[in-house]
C-alpha positions as CSV (number, residue, x, y, z in Angstrom):
1,M,0.0,0.0,0.0
2,N,1.3,3.5,-0.9
3,Y,0.8,5.3,2.3
4,T,2.4,8.5,1.0
5,T,-0.2,9.0,-1.7
6,I,-3.1,8.3,0.7
7,L,-1.7,10.5,3.4
8,G,-1.0,13.3,1.0
9,L,-4.5,13.4,-0.3
10,T,-6.0,13.2,3.1
11,I,-3.9,15.9,4.6
12,G,-4.5,18.2,1.7
13,V,-8.3,17.9,2.0
14,L,-8.1,18.3,5.8
15,I,-6.0,21.5,5.5
16,V,-8.6,23.1,3.3
17,L,-11.5,22.1,5.5
18,A,-9.6,23.4,8.6
19,A,-8.9,26.7,6.9
20,L,-12.6,27.1,6.0
21,A,-13.6,26.3,9.6
22,F,-11.2,28.9,11.0
23,T,-13.0,31.7,9.0
24,G,-16.1,31.2,11.2
25,T,-18.3,31.2,8.2
26,P,-21.4,28.9,8.5
27,V,-21.1,25.6,6.9
28,S,-24.2,26.2,4.8
29,V,-22.3,28.9,2.9
30,W,-19.6,26.5,1.7
31,L,-21.8,23.5,1.3
32,Q,-23.7,24.1,-1.9
33,P,-25.2,20.8,-3.4
34,E,-26.0,22.6,-6.7
35,A,-22.4,23.7,-7.2
36,L,-21.1,20.3,-6.3
37,L,-23.4,18.7,-8.8
38,I,-22.3,21.0,-11.6
39,V,-18.6,20.4,-10.9
40,L,-18.7,16.6,-10.3
41,G,-21.4,15.9,-12.9
42,G,-19.9,18.2,-15.5
43,S,-16.4,16.7,-15.1
44,M,-17.7,13.2,-15.3
45,T,-19.8,13.8,-18.4
46,A,-16.9,15.5,-20.1
47,C,-14.7,12.5,-19.5
48,M,-17.4,10.2,-20.7
49,V,-17.7,12.1,-24.0
50,H,-13.9,12.2,-24.5
51,Y,-13.1,8.6,-23.4
52,S,-14.9,5.2,-23.5
53,F,-16.4,3.6,-20.5
54,T,-13.8,0.8,-20.6
55,E,-11.0,3.4,-20.4
56,L,-12.6,5.2,-17.5
57,R,-13.1,1.9,-15.6
58,Q,-9.5,0.9,-16.2
59,T,-8.4,4.3,-14.9
60,V,-10.3,3.8,-11.7
61,G,-8.6,0.5,-11.3
62,A,-5.2,2.0,-12.0
63,V,-5.8,4.6,-9.3
64,K,-6.8,1.9,-6.8
65,T,-3.6,0.0,-7.7
66,A,-1.5,3.0,-7.4
67,M,-2.7,3.6,-3.8
68,T,-3.2,0.1,-2.5
69,G,-1.4,-2.2,-4.9
70,V,1.9,-4.0,-4.3
71,H,4.7,-2.9,-6.5
72,H,8.0,-4.8,-7.0
73,S,11.0,-2.6,-6.6
74,P,13.7,-2.8,-9.4
75,K,16.0,-4.5,-6.8
76,E,13.4,-7.2,-6.2
77,L,12.9,-7.8,-9.9
78,A,16.7,-8.0,-10.4
79,N,17.0,-10.6,-7.7
80,I,14.2,-12.7,-9.2
81,V,15.8,-12.6,-12.7
82,G,19.2,-13.4,-11.2
83,D,17.8,-16.4,-9.2
84,A,16.0,-17.6,-12.4
85,A,19.3,-17.3,-14.4
86,T,21.1,-19.4,-11.8
87,F,18.4,-22.0,-11.6
88,I,18.1,-22.4,-15.4
89,R,21.9,-22.6,-15.7
90,A,22.1,-25.4,-13.2
91,R,19.1,-27.5,-14.1
92,G,18.1,-26.4,-17.6
93,A,15.2,-24.5,-19.0
94,L,12.7,-27.3,-18.9
95,A,13.2,-27.7,-15.1
96,A,12.1,-24.1,-14.6
97,Q,8.5,-24.9,-15.3
98,P,7.6,-25.1,-11.5
99,L,9.3,-21.8,-11.1
100,L,6.7,-19.9,-13.1
101,S,4.0,-20.3,-10.4
102,A,6.2,-18.5,-7.9
103,V,6.7,-15.5,-10.2
104,H,3.9,-12.9,-9.9
105,D,5.2,-10.3,-12.3
106,P,3.3,-10.8,-15.6
107,L,6.2,-9.8,-17.8
108,L,8.7,-12.0,-16.1
109,Q,6.3,-14.9,-16.1
110,K,5.6,-14.5,-19.8
111,G,9.3,-14.2,-20.6
112,L,10.3,-17.2,-18.5
113,Q,7.5,-19.3,-20.1
114,M,8.9,-18.4,-23.6
115,I,12.4,-19.5,-22.4
116,V,11.0,-22.8,-21.1
117,D,9.1,-23.4,-24.3
118,G,12.4,-23.0,-26.2
119,Q,11.3,-20.1,-28.4
120,P,14.1,-18.4,-30.4
121,L,15.8,-15.4,-29.0
122,R,14.6,-13.2,-31.8
123,D,10.9,-14.1,-31.0
124,I,11.4,-13.6,-27.3
125,E,12.9,-10.1,-27.8
126,H,10.2,-9.3,-30.4
127,K,7.3,-10.2,-28.2
128,L,8.6,-8.7,-25.0
129,G,9.5,-5.5,-26.8
130,L,6.0,-5.1,-28.0
131,E,4.7,-6.0,-24.5
132,I,6.6,-3.2,-22.7
133,E,5.8,-0.7,-25.5
134,G,2.1,-1.4,-25.2
135,Q,2.1,-1.3,-21.4
136,L,3.8,2.0,-21.4
137,A,1.2,3.5,-23.7
138,Q,-1.6,2.1,-21.6
139,R,-0.3,3.4,-18.3
140,M,0.4,6.8,-19.7
141,K,-3.1,6.9,-21.0
142,Y,-4.5,6.5,-17.5
143,S,-2.4,9.5,-16.4
144,K,-3.7,11.6,-19.3
145,I,-7.3,10.8,-18.5
146,L,-6.9,12.2,-15.0
147,E,-5.0,15.2,-16.3
148,F,-7.9,15.8,-18.7
149,A,-10.4,15.6,-15.8
150,G,-8.2,18.0,-13.8
151,G,-8.3,20.5,-16.6
152,V,-12.1,20.3,-16.9
153,A,-13.0,20.6,-13.2
154,P,-12.0,24.3,-12.7
155,T,-13.9,25.2,-15.8
156,M,-17.0,23.5,-14.4
157,G,-16.4,25.5,-11.3
158,I,-16.5,28.7,-13.2
159,I,-19.7,27.6,-15.0
160,G,-21.2,26.9,-11.5
161,A,-20.2,30.3,-10.3
162,I,-21.7,32.0,-13.4
163,V,-25.0,30.1,-12.8
164,G,-25.0,31.2,-9.2
165,L,-24.3,34.9,-10.1
166,I,-27.2,34.8,-12.6
167,Q,-29.5,33.6,-9.9
168,V,-28.1,36.3,-7.6
169,S,-28.9,39.0,-10.2
170,G,-32.6,38.5,-9.3
171,L,-31.9,39.5,-5.7
172,L,-30.6,43.1,-6.3
173,N,-33.4,44.5,-4.2
174,N,-32.3,42.4,-1.2
175,P,-28.6,43.1,-0.4
176,A,-28.4,40.7,2.5
177,Q,-29.5,37.7,0.5
178,M,-27.4,38.9,-2.5
179,G,-24.2,38.8,-0.5
180,Q,-24.9,35.3,0.7
181,G,-25.8,34.2,-2.8
182,I,-22.5,35.5,-4.2
183,A,-20.6,33.6,-1.6
184,G,-22.5,30.4,-2.5
185,A,-21.9,31.0,-6.2
186,F,-18.1,31.1,-5.8
187,S,-18.2,27.8,-3.8
188,A,-18.4,26.1,-7.2
189,T,-15.1,27.7,-8.2
190,L,-13.6,26.4,-4.9
191,Y,-14.9,22.9,-5.6
192,G,-13.5,22.9,-9.1
193,V,-10.1,24.2,-8.3
194,G,-9.8,22.0,-5.2
195,L,-10.9,18.8,-7.0
196,S,-8.4,19.5,-9.7
197,N,-5.3,20.6,-7.7
198,L,-5.8,18.5,-4.6
199,I,-6.9,15.2,-6.1
200,L,-7.0,14.8,-9.9
201,L,-3.7,16.4,-11.0
202,P,-1.7,14.8,-8.1
203,L,-3.1,11.4,-9.0
204,S,-2.3,12.0,-12.6
205,G,1.3,12.8,-11.7
206,R,1.5,9.7,-9.5
207,L,0.3,7.4,-12.3
208,R,2.8,9.0,-14.7
209,Q,5.6,8.4,-12.2
210,L,4.6,4.8,-11.7
211,A,4.5,4.3,-15.5
212,Q,8.0,5.6,-15.9
213,Q,9.3,3.5,-13.0
214,Q,7.6,0.4,-14.3
215,W,9.0,1.1,-17.8
216,H,12.5,1.2,-16.4
217,S,11.9,-2.1,-14.4
218,D,10.4,-3.8,-17.5
219,C,13.4,-2.8,-19.6
220,M,15.7,-4.3,-17.0
221,A,13.7,-7.5,-16.8
222,V,13.7,-7.9,-20.6
223,E,17.5,-7.4,-20.6
224,G,17.8,-10.1,-18.0
225,L,15.5,-12.5,-19.8
226,I,17.4,-12.0,-23.1
227,S,20.6,-12.7,-21.3
228,I,19.1,-16.0,-19.9
229,A,17.7,-16.9,-23.4
230,Q,21.1,-16.5,-25.0
231,Q,22.7,-18.6,-22.3
232,D,24.9,-16.0,-20.7
233,H,26.6,-17.0,-17.4
234,P,24.4,-16.0,-14.4
235,T,27.2,-13.8,-13.2
236,L,27.1,-11.8,-16.4
237,T,23.3,-11.6,-16.2
238,R,23.6,-10.2,-12.7
239,E,26.2,-7.7,-13.8
240,K,23.8,-6.4,-16.5
241,L,21.0,-6.1,-14.0
242,E,23.3,-4.3,-11.5
243,A,24.3,-1.9,-14.3
244,Y,20.6,-1.1,-14.7
245,L,20.1,-0.6,-11.0
246,A,23.1,1.7,-10.8
247,H,21.7,3.8,-13.6
248,L,18.3,4.0,-12.0
249,H,19.8,5.2,-8.7
250,C,21.7,8.0,-10.4
251,Q,18.7,9.2,-12.5
252,H,15.4,10.7,-11.4
253,P,12.6,8.4,-12.4
254,A,10.6,11.2,-14.0
255,E,13.5,12.0,-16.4
256,P,14.7,8.8,-18.1
257,S,17.6,9.2,-20.3
258,A,16.7,9.6,-24.0
259,Q,19.5,11.2,-25.9
260,P,21.7,9.1,-28.1
261,S,25.4,9.2,-27.9
262,S,27.0,11.6,-30.4
263,Q,29.8,9.0,-31.1
264,P,28.9,5.4,-31.7
265,S,30.5,3.0,-29.2
266,S,32.6,0.2,-30.4
267,Q,31.1,-2.1,-27.7
268,S,28.1,-4.2,-28.6
269,R,26.0,-6.9,-26.9
270,S,27.1,-10.5,-27.4
271,Q,24.1,-11.1,-29.8
272,P,22.2,-8.5,-31.8
273,L,18.8,-7.5,-30.7
274,G,15.8,-8.6,-32.7
275,T,13.4,-6.3,-34.6
276,L,9.9,-5.0,-34.0
277,P,7.3,-4.8,-36.8
278,L,6.2,-1.4,-38.1
279,P,2.4,-0.6,-38.1
280,A,0.5,-1.4,-41.3
281,V,0.7,2.2,-42.5
282,A,4.4,2.2,-42.4
283,R,5.2,-1.3,-43.7
284,K,6.1,0.1,-47.1
285,K,9.2,1.4,-45.5
286,A,9.9,-1.9,-43.8
287,R,12.9,-1.0,-41.8
288,P,13.8,-3.0,-38.7
289,I,13.3,-1.4,-35.3
290,S,15.7,-2.6,-32.7
291,L,14.6,-3.0,-29.1
292,R,17.4,-0.7,-28.0
293,A,15.9,2.0,-30.2
294,V,12.5,1.4,-28.6
295,K,14.0,1.8,-25.2
296,R,15.7,5.0,-26.1
297,D,12.9,6.6,-27.9
298,A,10.1,5.6,-25.5
299,A,11.9,7.6,-22.9
300,A,12.1,10.6,-25.2
301,H,8.4,10.6,-25.7
302,L,7.2,9.8,-22.2
303,Q,6.4,13.5,-21.8
304,A,4.4,13.7,-25.1
305,T,1.0,15.3,-25.1
306,D,-0.9,12.2,-26.0
307,P,0.1,8.6,-25.5
308,G,-0.9,7.7,-29.0
309,D,1.2,10.4,-30.4
310,A,4.1,9.2,-28.3
311,I,4.0,5.7,-29.7
312,D,3.6,7.0,-33.3
313,A,6.6,9.2,-32.8
314,L,8.5,6.4,-31.1
315,L,8.0,4.1,-34.1
316,G,8.9,6.8,-36.5
317,D,12.1,7.8,-34.8
318,A,13.1,4.2,-34.0
319,A,12.9,3.3,-37.7
320,Q,16.0,5.3,-38.4
321,P,19.1,3.2,-38.6
322,G,22.1,4.0,-36.4
323,N,24.5,2.7,-33.8
324,Y,23.9,2.9,-30.1
325,S,26.2,2.6,-27.2
326,P,25.5,0.0,-24.4
327,S,24.6,2.8,-22.0
328,E,21.6,3.7,-24.1
329,L,20.1,0.2,-23.5
330,F,19.3,1.4,-20.0
C-alpha cells in the first residue's frame, strides 16, 4: 500500500477544511449541493464524452492499484531474474516450469514461459519489446485521463459560479441575500479548483511516475530475460542487472535518459537484438526497429501530449538506422 499518496490526499483535504472552519463562516455557505453537482457531474460527463467507459473503468482500477497495490522494486525484480538465471543454468530451461508459479510479475512470467518453451531469442525479444511498449502507452493513457479531468474541473467550477451569479442578479433588491448568494456562487469555483489541484492532478502525476518507474523495471527485466535466453553465465546476467540498478539510482525516475550518444560506441552486446514490426501504414518502408531504439525513444516521448502520439513518434524515430552505445540500452 502506498501510504504517501493516501496520506498526502487526506492531509490536503483536511487542511482546506480546517482553513474554512477557522474563518467562522457557517457551513451552509460553503456546502452548496448545486455547485457540487455541476462540478462533479460536468467533469464526469466531459470524461465520458472524451473517453470510453472501458478506459474510465480501467483508470479507476489504475488509481486503486497506485494507492493500495503491491509494486515490486527494481532491486526485487533484479533478484528474481538473477535467481532464475542461476536456476536455469544449473538445471536447464525445462526444469524451470515449476518456477513460473512463484513469479507474480506478468512480464517475467511470460518471458520465462517463452524460455521454457524454447522459443528463439529473436521471437522472445520481439514479443517482450511489443509488450513493454504497449504497457507504457496504456499506463500513460490513464495519467492523461486524470489530467484531462483535472483541466475540466476548474472550468466546471467557473460555470457553476456564473450560474450562481445569474441567480443572484434577481436579488438586487435584497442586499443581505445577495451577499450570501454571491458567496455560494463562488463555492463552485472552490470545488472545481480544489478537486483539480488536490486530487486529480496529483493522482495523474502519480500514475505518470509509476508508469515511468515500471517502464525502467520492464526494460531491466527484458534485458535479463534476453541474457538468460542467449545462455549467458548467471554472473554476467547479474552484472547487467546491477548496471541497470546503478543507472536508476543515479537518475530521477521522471526524467529517463533519452539522448543518443554523439559518437557510436565500439562495444556491442554479445548477440544482436531482434526487430519489432512497423504498423501497417508504415510497412512500405519496412525498416527493422531494434529494441534498444525502442527503449531509447520511448523515454524521449514519455512527456508527449498524447500517449498515442508518443507511440507514433516512437515508431517513426526508431525506424531510423544507427548505432547505439550500451549505456543507451538502459
